[in-house]
C-alpha positions as CSV (number, residue, x, y, z in Angstrom):
1,X,39.9,-96.0,-10.9
2,X,40.8,-94.9,-7.4
3,X,38.7,-92.7,-5.2
4,X,40.4,-89.6,-3.8
5,X,39.4,-88.6,-0.3
6,X,39.8,-84.9,0.3
7,X,40.1,-83.3,3.8
8,X,36.9,-81.2,3.4
9,X,36.3,-81.2,7.2
10,X,39.7,-79.6,7.8
11,X,39.1,-77.1,5.1
12,X,35.7,-76.2,6.5
13,X,37.2,-75.7,10.0
14,X,40.0,-73.5,8.7
15,X,37.5,-71.3,6.7
16,X,35.3,-71.0,9.8
17,X,38.3,-70.2,12.0
18,X,38.9,-67.0,10.0
19,X,35.3,-65.9,10.2
20,X,33.9,-67.3,6.9
21,X,31.8,-70.4,6.0
22,X,31.7,-72.8,3.2
23,X,28.7,-72.1,1.0
24,X,29.2,-74.9,-1.5
25,X,31.6,-77.8,-2.2
26,X,31.6,-79.6,-5.5
27,X,34.2,-82.2,-6.6
28,X,37.6,-80.5,-5.9
29,X,36.2,-77.0,-5.4
30,X,35.2,-75.3,-2.1
31,X,33.4,-72.0,-2.3
32,X,33.4,-69.5,0.6
33,X,30.2,-67.7,1.6
34,X,29.6,-64.7,-0.7
35,X,32.0,-66.3,-3.2
36,X,34.9,-64.2,-1.9
37,X,37.3,-67.1,-2.6
38,X,37.5,-70.6,-3.9
39,X,39.8,-73.3,-2.6
40,X,40.7,-76.1,-5.0
41,X,42.2,-79.4,-3.9
42,X,45.3,-80.5,-5.7
43,X,44.9,-83.7,-7.7
44,X,48.3,-85.1,-6.7
45,X,48.5,-84.0,-3.1
46,X,45.3,-83.5,-1.1
47,X,47.2,-81.6,1.5
48,X,48.0,-78.8,-1.0
49,X,45.2,-76.4,-1.7
50,X,45.0,-73.7,-4.4
51,X,43.5,-70.4,-3.5
52,X,41.6,-68.1,-6.0
53,X,40.0,-64.8,-5.1
54,X,36.9,-63.3,-6.8
55,X,37.9,-60.7,-9.4
56,X,35.7,-58.2,-7.5
57,X,37.6,-58.6,-4.3
58,X,39.8,-55.6,-3.3
59,X,43.5,-56.5,-3.3
60,X,44.1,-55.4,0.3
61,X,41.2,-57.6,1.5
62,X,42.4,-60.6,-0.6
63,X,45.9,-60.2,1.0
64,X,44.5,-60.1,4.5
65,X,42.3,-63.2,4.0
66,X,45.1,-65.0,2.3
67,X,47.4,-64.5,5.3
68,X,44.8,-65.7,7.7
69,X,44.1,-68.8,5.6
70,X,47.8,-69.6,5.2
71,X,48.3,-69.4,9.0
72,X,45.3,-71.6,9.8
73,X,46.2,-74.1,7.1
74,X,49.7,-74.6,8.6
75,X,48.1,-75.5,12.0
76,X,45.8,-78.0,10.2
77,X,48.7,-79.6,8.3
78,X,47.6,-78.1,4.9
79,X,49.5,-76.0,2.4
80,X,47.6,-73.1,0.7
81,X,49.1,-71.4,-2.4
82,X,47.6,-68.4,-4.1
83,X,47.0,-69.2,-7.7
84,X,45.0,-66.3,-9.1
85,X,41.5,-64.9,-9.5
86,X,38.2,-66.1,-10.8
87,X,34.9,-64.7,-12.0
88,X,31.4,-66.1,-11.8
89,X,29.0,-65.6,-14.7
90,X,25.5,-67.0,-15.2
91,X,25.1,-68.9,-18.4
92,X,22.6,-67.2,-20.6
93,X,19.1,-68.7,-20.5
94,X,20.0,-71.1,-17.7
95,X,20.4,-71.0,-13.9
96,X,23.9,-72.5,-14.3
97,X,27.0,-70.6,-13.2
98,X,30.3,-70.6,-15.1
99,X,33.5,-70.2,-13.2
100,X,36.5,-68.7,-15.1
101,X,39.9,-68.9,-13.6
102,X,42.7,-66.6,-14.5
């Protein structure tokens, strides 16, 4: 089993460069503050990053943020690709959150 090192520092810097912050990072997922978007590292190429927007995000705002992220990612040597949307739901009777991608 090999350990995959992901460029979390670069991702944090590019998220901050567009006026957001990273609120949580877990395994291959990086959550923006207010859960506006999630970035997911690609398993095969850590320089490729998948972008998902919260289903509650207005399309025009998602487009604006996507364009900013793509520009900053290029400068950092990363490639961001829009993959879809997600929703967060609290699991009933627990404090756990469930992320659904679509």
